[in-house]
C-alpha positions in Angstrom: -41.0 -58.7 24.7 -40.5 -55.6 22.5 -43.6 -56.6 20.6 -45.6 -56.9 23.8 -44.4 -53.5 24.9 -45.4 -51.9 21.6 -48.8 -53.5 21.6 -50.2 -52.1 24.9 -50.8 -48.4 25.6 -48.1 -48.0 28.2 -45.5 -49.5 25.9 -46.6 -47.1 23.1 -46.1 -44.1 25.5 -42.6 -45.3 26.4 -41.7 -45.9 22.8 -42.8 -42.4 21.8 -40.8 -40.9 24.7 -37.7 -42.7 23.6 -38.2 -41.5 20.0 -38.7 -38.0 21.1 -35.6 -38.1 23.2 -33.5 -39.4 20.3 -34.8 -36.8 18.0 -34.2 -33.9 20.4 -30.7 -35.0 21.1 -29.9 -35.0 17.4 -31.4 -31.5 17.1 -29.2 -30.3 20.0 -26.1 -31.7 18.3 -27.0 -29.9 15.1 -27.6 -26.6 17.0 -24.3 -26.9 18.8 -22.5 -27.5 15.6 -24.3 -24.5 14.0 -23.5 -22.3 16.9 -19.8 -23.2 16.7 -19.9 -22.5 13.0 -21.5 -19.2 13.6 -18.9 -18.3 16.2 -16.1 -19.2 13.7 -17.9 -17.1 11.0 -18.1 -14.2 13.4 -14.4 -14.5 14.2 -13.6 -14.5 10.5 -15.7 -11.4 9.9 -14.1 -9.7 12.8 -10.6 -10.5 11.5 -11.6 -9.3 8.0 -13.1 -6.1 9.5 -9.9 -5.4 11.5 -7.8 -6.0 8.3 -10.0 -3.6 6.3 -9.7 -1.0 9.1 -5.9 -1.2 9.1 -5.8 -0.8 5.3 -8.2 2.1 5.5 -6.1 3.9 8.1 -2.9 3.3 6.1 -4.7 4.7 3.0 -6.0 7.7 4.9 -2.5 8.4 6.2 -1.0 8.1 2.7 -3.7 10.5 1.3 -3.1 12.9 4.1 0.6 13.0 3.3 -0.1 13.5 -0.4 -2.5 16.3 0.3 0.1 18.1 2.3 2.7 17.9 -0.5 3.4 21.1 -2.4 2.8 19.7 -5.9 -0.7 18.5 -4.9 -1.6 21.9 -3.5 -0.4 23.5 -6.7 -2.5 21.0 -8.7 -5.6 21.7 -6.6 -5.1 25.4 -7.1 -4.8 24.9 -10.9 -8.0 22.8 -10.9 -9.9 25.6 -9.1 -8.6 28.1 -11.6 -9.7 25.8 -14.4 -13.2 25.5 -12.9 -13.5 29.3 -12.6 -12.4 29.8 -16.2 -14.9 27.2 -17.4 -17.7 29.0 -15.4 -16.7 32.3 -16.9 -16.7 30.9 -20.4 -20.1 29.4 -19.9 -21.5 32.8 -18.7 -19.9 34.5 -21.8 -21.5 31.9 -24.1 -24.9 32.4 -22.5 -24.6 36.2 -22.8 -23.6 35.8 -26.5 -26.6 33.6 -27.1 -28.9 36.0 -25.4 -27.5 38.9 -27.4 -27.8 37.0 -30.6 -31.4 36.1 -29.8 -32.2 39.8 -29.0 -30.7 40.9 -32.3 -32.7 38.2 -34.2 -35.9 39.3 -32.4 -35.3 43.0 -33.1 -34.6 42.2 -36.8 -37.8 40.3 -37.0 -39.8 43.2 -35.6 -38.1 45.9 -37.7 -35.9 44.6 -40.6 -34.5 48.1 -41.3 -32.6 48.0 -38.0 -30.4 45.1 -39.0 
């Protein structure tokens, strides 16, 4: 009877409809599994994000407390002073280099001045 159904045109249409139904039901199962996996993945990402947020807030509070401490303020002031001294030293070196270059140039023009 199955062979007779497959041999005529109407039987072929029915057979194709059954195959299409079976294939689409498998795809729906795969999609539902994938959507449940993606929901689980989203929940994991959300939990990880919340954990990272809590750690960041704790670190920010810790850094804020350290920044308010007197020894840190003193260290920051010392670092600023160090930077200013370095800038001044650089300016003095550049001025010395310019002066040396001017002396060399004037000596090249008139050797008796040197």
